[in-house]
C-alpha positions in Angstrom: 76.5 90.1 75.6 79.0 92.4 77.0 80.2 92.7 81.4 80.6 96.0 82.1 83.6 94.6 85.0 87.4 93.8 84.0 90.4 92.6 86.1 93.3 92.5 84.8 96.3 90.9 86.9 99.3 93.1 87.2 102.8 93.2 88.8 105.7 95.1 89.8 109.5 94.9 91.2 111.3 97.9 92.1 113.7 99.6 95.0 112.8 101.5 98.6 114.1 104.1 98.6 116.1 102.2 101.9 117.9 100.0 99.3 115.7 97.1 99.6 114.1 95.3 96.3 110.4 94.2 96.8 108.1 92.7 93.9 104.3 93.2 94.4 101.9 91.3 92.6 97.6 93.3 92.7 94.8 93.5 90.2 92.3 96.4 89.4 88.3 96.4 88.1 87.5 98.5 86.3 84.0 99.4 85.2 83.1 101.0 81.8 79.9 102.8 81.1 77.7 103.1 78.6 79.4 105.1 75.3 82.6 101.8 77.0 84.8 104.1 78.6 86.3 103.8 82.1 84.2 105.4 85.3 85.7 102.9 87.7 88.8 102.0 88.5 90.3 99.6 91.9 93.1 98.5 92.2 93.2 95.7 94.9 95.8 94.1 96.7 96.6 90.8 96.3 98.4 90.9 100.0 96.9 93.6 102.5 99.5 94.5 103.9 100.8 96.1 100.5 100.2 99.9 102.1 100.6 99.3 105.6 104.0 102.0 105.3 102.0 104.5 103.7 99.0 104.7 106.0 101.2 105.6 109.3 
């Protein structure tokens, strides 16, 4: 039986404009159509406050 939903964990690190270093872990959730192509992709943050500074 083939699943049409996949989850992938990932991590990234970088430096903010303020020169502060950061790390972030999240997961992506993808759903595939009958042809095996992605027709839905969502990023699900491990920390719900991750993107709060961009909402202001």
